[in-house]
KEKE-124733 format. One line per 10 residues: number of its first residue (from 0); their letters; for each residue x, y, z of N, C-alpha, C, O, CB. Coordinates in steps of 0.2 Angstrom, whole numbers. Glycine has a CB too. Layout:
NUM> a> X/Y/Z/X/Y/Z/X/Y/Z/X/Y/Z/X/Y/Z  ...
This chain:
0> xxxxxxxxxx> 669/106/-271/669/97/-270/662/97/-269/659/101/-266/673/91/-262  662/93/-274/656/90/-276/652/90/-266/655/91/-261/658/80/-280  644/88/-267/641/88/-261/640/79/-263/638/76/-268/635/93/-259  642/78/-257/640/71/-257/632/70/-258/627/73/-259/644/68/-250  632/61/-258/626/62/-264/622/54/-254/625/49/-251/629/57/-278  616/56/-253/613/54/-248/607/50/-251/602/52/-253/612/60/-244  609/43/-250/606/37/-251/600/36/-246/602/30/-245/611/32/-250  596/36/-244/595/28/-239/592/24/-245/591/25/-251/588/29/-231  589/18/-240/587/10/-241/586/9/-236/590/8/-230/592/5/-244  577/8/-238/572/1/-233/573/-2/-233/578/-2/-236/567/-1/-231
10> xxxxxxxxxx> 571/-9/-232/570/-16/-229/562/-16/-229/557/-14/-225/574/-17/-221  562/-20/-234/553/-19/-236/548/-26/-231/542/-25/-231/551/-22/-249  550/-30/-227/547/-32/-223/550/-32/-214/555/-31/-211/546/-37/-226  542/-34/-212/542/-37/-206/543/-43/-205/547/-45/-200/537/-38/-203  541/-48/-210/541/-54/-207/547/-58/-202/553/-57/-202/540/-58/-211  546/-63/-198/549/-65/-192/555/-71/-198/554/-74/-204/542/-70/-185  561/-71/-194/568/-73/-198/566/-73/-205/566/-77/-210/570/-81/-195  565/-66/-206/564/-64/-214/572/-64/-217/577/-62/-214/560/-55/-215  573/-68/-223/579/-69/-223/583/-64/-229/589/-64/-230/580/-77/-226  578/-59/-231/580/-50/-234/586/-48/-231/590/-44/-233/575/-44/-234
20> xxxxxxxxxx> 584/-50/-223/585/-43/-219/595/-45/-223/600/-40/-224/583/-44/-206  597/-52/-225/607/-50/-224/607/-49/-232/612/-51/-235/616/-59/-221  604/-47/-234/603/-45/-240/603/-38/-240/607/-35/-245/598/-47/-244  599/-34/-235/601/-28/-234/605/-24/-233/607/-19/-236/599/-27/-232  608/-27/-228/614/-29/-223/619/-28/-225/623/-24/-222/615/-34/-221  621/-33/-232/626/-34/-238/627/-26/-240/631/-22/-237/623/-40/-246  623/-25/-245/619/-22/-249/620/-12/-245/621/-7/-248/611/-27/-249  619/-13/-240/620/-7/-234/627/-7/-233/629/-2/-235/615/-7/-226  631/-11/-232/640/-10/-233/642/-8/-238/647/-3/-240/644/-17/-233  638/-11/-242/643/-8/-250/641/-1/-253/642/2/-259/643/-14/-257
30> xxxxxxxxxx> 638/-1/-249/637/8/-249/639/13/-246/640/19/-249/633/9/-248  639/11/-242/641/14/-235/650/15/-238/653/20/-237/639/6/-227  652/10/-240/659/10/-243/661/15/-249/667/15/-250/659/3/-245  657/19/-253/657/22/-258/660/30/-256/659/34/-252/652/22/-260  662/30/-258/668/38/-257/662/41/-259/659/39/-264/677/39/-262  661/47/-255/658/55/-257/646/51/-258/642/51/-262/664/60/-269  648/47/-252/639/44/-251/641/43/-244/646/43/-241/635/35/-255  635/44/-241/629/46/-236/624/39/-234/619/38/-237/625/52/-240  625/35/-231/618/29/-232/617/28/-224/620/26/-219/621/20/-237  609/32/-226/607/28/-222/599/22/-220/593/22/-221/608/33/-220
40> xxxxxxxxxx> 601/19/-217/595/13/-216/589/14/-212/589/17/-206/598/7/-214  586/11/-215/581/12/-214/574/5/-216/573/3/-222/581/18/-218  571/2/-208/567/-6/-208/561/-3/-206/560/2/-202/571/-12/-202  555/-8/-210/551/-5/-210/546/-7/-204/541/-4/-201/549/-6/-217  547/-12/-202/548/-15/-191/548/-8/-189/544/-7/-184/557/-20/-187  552/-3/-191/555/2/-186/546/9/-189/546/14/-187/566/6/-189  543/7/-192/541/11/-192/531/10/-188/527/10/-193/543/14/-199  529/10/-184/523/10/-182/516/13/-185/514/18/-181/523/11/-178  514/11/-190/507/14/-191/503/11/-188/504/6/-184/504/13/-197  497/15/-189/490/14/-186/488/9/-191/490/9/-197/484/20/-186
50> xxxxxxxxxx> 484/6/-189/480/-1/-190/474/4/-195/474/3/-201/476/-6/-181  470/9/-192/465/13/-194/466/17/-200/461/19/-204/463/17/-190  472/18/-201/473/25/-209/478/26/-211/482/23/-206/472/33/-209  480/27/-215/489/26/-217/487/31/-223/482/30/-226/493/15/-219  493/37/-226/494/40/-232/499/45/-230/503/44/-226/486/43/-236  497/52/-235/503/56/-233/501/60/-229/506/63/-228/506/60/-239  497/63/-225/492/64/-220/497/62/-215/497/67/-211/485/58/-221  501/56/-213/504/54/-208/512/55/-210/516/52/-206/502/48/-206  513/59/-213/523/61/-214/523/63/-208/526/59/-205/526/68/-219  521/70/-204/524/74/-200/522/67/-192/522/69/-186/518/85/-202
60> xxxxxxxxxx> 521/63/-192/520/58/-189/530/53/-190/533/49/-187/511/55/-194  532/55/-195/538/48/-197/544/55/-201/544/55/-207/534/39/-206  547/59/-195/549/60/-196/557/61/-197/560/66/-197/547/60/-196  558/56/-197/566/56/-200/565/52/-206/571/52/-209/573/52/-194  560/49/-210/560/48/-213/558/51/-219/560/49/-225/559/44/-211  554/56/-217/554/63/-221/556/65/-222/554/68/-227/553/65/-221  563/68/-216/565/72/-219/572/67/-224/573/69/-230/566/78/-214  574/62/-220/578/57/-225/578/58/-232/582/59/-236/576/50/-225  570/56/-234/566/57/-239/570/63/-244/573/63/-249/560/58/-235  566/70/-240/569/76/-243/574/78/-245/574/82/-250/570/79/-241
70> xxxxxxxxxx> 580/73/-243/588/77/-242/591/72/-250/594/73/-255/595/74/-232  586/68/-246/588/61/-253/591/62/-260/589/67/-264/581/57/-255  594/59/-262/598/60/-269/595/54/-276/593/55/-282/608/57/-267  595/47/-270/591/43/-272/588/38/-268/586/42/-264/593/40/-277  587/32/-267/584/28/-265/584/20/-265/582/19/-271/580/30/-265  584/14/-261/586/8/-262/578/6/-257/576/8/-252/595/5/-260  576/0/-262/572/-4/-258/572/-11/-259/571/-13/-265/566/-2/-258  573/-14/-254/574/-20/-251/569/-24/-251/567/-24/-245/577/-20/-246  565/-29/-256/562/-32/-254/559/-39/-258/560/-39/-264/558/-29/-252  556/-45/-253/557/-50/-254/550/-51/-259/547/-46/-261/559/-54/-247
80> xxxxxxxxxx> 548/-57/-261/544/-58/-266/539/-64/-262/540/-69/-259/549/-60/-272  532/-59/-263/529/-64/-257/522/-64/-260/517/-61/-258/530/-60/-248  522/-71/-267/516/-72/-269/512/-68/-275/506/-66/-276/514/-72/-263  519/-67/-278/523/-61/-286/522/-57/-283/522/-52/-287/520/-60/-294  520/-54/-276/519/-45/-275/523/-44/-269/527/-49/-268/511/-41/-273  524/-38/-265/527/-34/-260/523/-33/-255/517/-33/-254/528/-30/-262  529/-31/-251/526/-34/-244/520/-27/-242/523/-22/-242/534/-35/-237  516/-27/-241/510/-21/-237/513/-17/-234/511/-11/-236/506/-22/-231  517/-18/-230/518/-13/-226/525/-10/-229/527/-5/-227/518/-14/-219  527/-12/-233/531/-7/-240/528/-3/-242/530/3/-242/534/-9/-246
90> xxxxxxxxxx> 522/-3/-245/518/0/-249/513/3/-245/507/5/-247/515/-4/-255  514/4/-236/511/10/-236/516/11/-229/514/13/-224/501/10/-235  524/10/-230/526/14/-229/527/21/-234/526/27/-232/530/12/-226  529/19/-240/531/23/-245/526/27/-246/529/32/-248/532/20/-251  519/28/-246/513/31/-248/513/36/-243/509/41/-244/506/26/-248  517/37/-236/518/41/-230/518/48/-235/515/53/-233/525/38/-225  522/47/-240/525/55/-242/522/52/-250/518/48/-252/536/57/-240  526/59/-252/526/62/-261/531/65/-263/536/65/-267/520/67/-262  525/69/-260/529/79/-266/539/73/-264/541/69/-268/528/95/-257  541/73/-260/549/69/-257/553/65/-263/559/67/-264/547/63/-250
100> xxxxxxxxxx> 550/61/-265/553/59/-271/553/60/-279/555/57/-284/551/54/-271  548/66/-278/549/65/-286/555/68/-289/557/74/-288/542/68/-289  559/63/-294/564/66/-301/570/66/-295/575/69/-295/563/74/-306  566/59/-290/573/56/-288/575/46/-291/570/42/-292/572/57/-279  581/44/-292/581/35/-293/583/32/-289/587/33/-285/585/31/-298  575/24/-290/574/21/-282/578/14/-287/575/11/-292/564/20/-277  583/14/-286/586/5/-288/582/1/-282/580/4/-277/596/3/-287  580/-6/-284/576/-10/-281/581/-18/-279/585/-20/-284/568/-11/-286  580/-22/-274/586/-29/-276/579/-31/-271/575/-28/-267/597/-30/-272  580/-38/-275/575/-43/-274/578/-47/-272/584/-48/-270/571/-45/-280
110> xxxxxxxxxx> 571/-50/-272/574/-57/-263/567/-60/-266/561/-57/-267/574/-52/-250  571/-68/-266/565/-73/-268/568/-80/-265/574/-82/-267/563/-73/-277  565/-85/-261/567/-93/-258/568/-95/-266/573/-98/-267/559/-99/-254  563/-93/-272/563/-98/-278/570/-95/-284/576/-92/-283/552/-97/-284  567/-97/-289/574/-96/-293/573/-91/-298/577/-90/-303/575/-103/-298  568/-86/-296/569/-77/-298/569/-72/-299/568/-68/-303/569/-74/-299  572/-74/-288/577/-67/-287/570/-61/-286/572/-55/-286/583/-64/-295  566/-62/-285/559/-54/-286/558/-53/-291/553/-49/-291/561/-47/-283  561/-54/-297/559/-51/-303/552/-50/-302/551/-44/-301/559/-56/-309  547/-55/-302/541/-54/-302/536/-48/-294/530/-48/-294/540/-60/-304
120> xxxxxxxxxx> 541/-44/-291/539/-41/-285/542/-33/-286/540/-28/-282/541/-44/-279  546/-32/-291/551/-27/-294/546/-24/-301/544/-19/-301/559/-31/-297  545/-31/-306/538/-29/-309/532/-25/-307/529/-20/-309/536/-35/-310  531/-28/-303/525/-26/-297/526/-18/-294/522/-13/-294/525/-31/-288  532/-17/-292/533/-8/-291/533/-5/-292/533/0/-289/536/-4/-290  535/-5/-300/536/-2/-305/529/3/-306/530/9/-306/538/-7/-310  526/1/-306/519/7/-306/518/9/-301/514/14/-302/513/6/-307  520/8/-292/518/9/-288/525/15/-286/523/20/-283/516/4/-284  531/14/-288/535/21/-289/535/26/-294/537/32/-292/541/19/-290  533/25/-301/531/28/-306/525/34/-303/524/40/-304/529/21/-310
130> xxxxxxxxxx> 520/30/-301/515/33/-297/519/39/-289/516/43/-287/510/26/-294  524/37/-287/525/42/-284/530/46/-286/532/49/-282/527/40/-278  531/47/-292/539/50/-296/545/48/-297/549/49/-301/541/55/-294  545/44/-291/554/38/-292/556/38/-300/551/39/-303/552/27/-290  561/38/-302/564/37/-310/567/30/-304/570/30/-299/571/45/-316  564/22/-309/569/17/-307/576/17/-313/577/20/-318/564/9/-306  578/13/-308/585/10/-312/586/7/-318/581/7/-322/587/7/-310  590/3/-321/588/-5/-327/594/-8/-321/597/-12/-325/591/-4/-339  597/-9/-316/600/-12/-314/599/-13/-307/601/-10/-302/605/-11/-316  592/-20/-307/590/-22/-302/595/-27/-297/599/-30/-301/585/-25/-306
140> xxxxxxxxxx> 597/-30/-291/598/-35/-291/595/-39/-285/594/-38/-279/604/-36/-292  595/-44/-291/590/-51/-287/596/-56/-285/601/-57/-286/584/-55/-293  590/-58/-281/595/-62/-274/589/-66/-274/584/-65/-271/597/-58/-265  590/-74/-279/588/-83/-278/590/-87/-276/595/-90/-276/588/-87/-281  584/-88/-272/588/-95/-267/590/-90/-263/596/-90/-262/594/-101/-271  588/-85/-261/590/-84/-258/592/-85/-250/593/-80/-246/590/-82/-260  591/-91/-248/593/-96/-241/600/-100/-244/600/-106/-243/586/-102/-238  605/-97/-248/607/-99/-250/613/-95/-254/617/-97/-258/604/-102/-251  610/-90/-251/616/-82/-253/621/-79/-247/624/-74/-248/610/-74/-255  622/-82/-241/622/-80/-233/621/-85/-230/616/-89/-230/616/-74/-229
150> xxxxxxxxxx> 628/-85/-226/627/-90/-221/620/-89/-212/615/-87/-210/636/-90/-219  624/-90/-209/619/-92/-202/623/-85/-199/619/-83/-195/621/-101/-196  627/-81/-200/628/-76/-199/628/-66/-202/631/-61/-200/629/-78/-198  620/-69/-208/624/-64/-214/629/-64/-219/629/-59/-222/627/-60/-211  635/-70/-220/640/-66/-223/639/-70/-231/635/-74/-234/648/-68/-219  643/-65/-234/637/-69/-242/644/-75/-241/647/-76/-236/638/-62/-255  643/-78/-248/639/-84/-248/644/-87/-258/648/-91/-261/627/-81/-248  640/-82/-258/641/-81/-267/643/-76/-269/640/-71/-271/635/-82/-271  651/-76/-269/654/-71/-271/654/-67/-280/659/-64/-283/661/-73/-269  648/-69/-284/646/-66/-291/643/-61/-287/646/-55/-288/641/-71/-296
160> xxxxxxxxxx> 638/-61/-283/638/-53/-281/642/-46/-280/642/-40/-280/635/-54/-276  647/-50/-277/651/-42/-278/654/-38/-284/656/-33/-283/656/-42/-274  653/-43/-290/653/-38/-295/648/-36/-296/649/-30/-298/655/-40/-300  640/-38/-296/634/-37/-295/633/-29/-296/632/-25/-300/632/-41/-289  634/-30/-288/633/-24/-282/638/-21/-287/635/-21/-292/635/-25/-272  644/-18/-289/646/-15/-291/644/-10/-296/645/-4/-296/648/-17/-291  641/-14/-301/635/-10/-308/629/-9/-306/625/-7/-310/634/-15/-316  626/-11/-300/622/-9/-298/621/-4/-294/616/0/-293/619/-13/-297  626/-3/-292/628/4/-286/630/12/-291/629/18/-291/639/1/-281  634/8/-297/637/13/-304/629/15/-305/628/20/-301/642/8/-313
170> xxxxxxxxxx> 625/13/-307/622/18/-311/617/17/-307/613/15/-310/620/17/-318  614/18/-298/611/23/-294/613/31/-294/611/37/-296/612/20/-288  620/27/-292/624/34/-292/621/38/-297/616/42/-296/633/34/-293  623/38/-303/627/39/-309/619/43/-310/618/49/-313/631/29/-314  612/37/-307/606/46/-308/606/49/-305/605/55/-306/599/46/-308  607/47/-297/608/50/-290/611/60/-294/608/65/-295/616/45/-283  617/58/-295/620/66/-298/618/68/-304/621/73/-306/629/68/-298  614/65/-308/610/67/-312/604/70/-313/601/75/-316/610/64/-315  602/67/-308/595/69/-307/592/75/-301/587/77/-298/592/62/-307  600/74/-300/601/82/-293/602/85/-295/600/91/-292/605/83/-287
180> xxxxxxxxxx> 609/87/-302/608/92/-305/603/95/-308/603/101/-309/609/91/-308  600/90/-308/594/92/-316/585/97/-310/581/101/-311/590/78/-321  586/92/-303/584/97/-299/587/102/-296/583/106/-293/582/96/-296  592/103/-295/595/108/-294/596/115/-300/597/121/-299/602/106/-291  595/113/-304/595/119/-311/591/117/-317/595/118/-322/603/122/-313  587/114/-318/580/115/-321/575/116/-319/573/112/-315/580/113/-323  570/120/-321/566/124/-317/560/117/-315/563/112/-314/562/131/-321  552/116/-314/551/114/-312/545/113/-309/546/112/-303/554/115/-312  539/113/-311/533/112/-308/532/111/-299/530/114/-294/530/106/-311  536/104/-298/537/100/-295/540/102/-288/539/100/-283/539/95/-298
190> xx> 547/108/-290/553/107/-285/558/114/-287/561/115/-292/557/98/-286  557/118/-280/559/127/-284/568/124/-279/573/127/-280/553/138/-278
């Protein structure tokens, strides 16, 4: 029997009244429904980072995140686009680790109030995740005009996302299985 895939999802903004939370919870629900997948939800609001220092030297202060990424087979990042970029706190949280990410796939859920659905924030994130050793999938999930996609209780209003999330998750899970096999069977200086 094949071992379950472990896929954490992280919501990358701590803003009040964030609209991306509905998208994150919805995608997490869809991920959790998948057979053979164990999902874990993280929120950058729960990371109490010091204001005078951060980086890989602080990894041990966040053992739940460190352990999750050590055991993760893939990662989903849900990020809003703020002024064509990503939230600083998301970058700070990602910078807590390094070796834990290497040769693992990452998929992006981009969120924006405007018509682009976070495409620019995903483009901005690509050099960051590449430097961390993550392998980005090519099936992003974009939520433009996020205020019209969910109701006040977080229920999805646009049913087109049902089929979109299927392809998004299919690609992530395929890459997760493939790269896990590679990490376990192909020698590399980055993992034993």
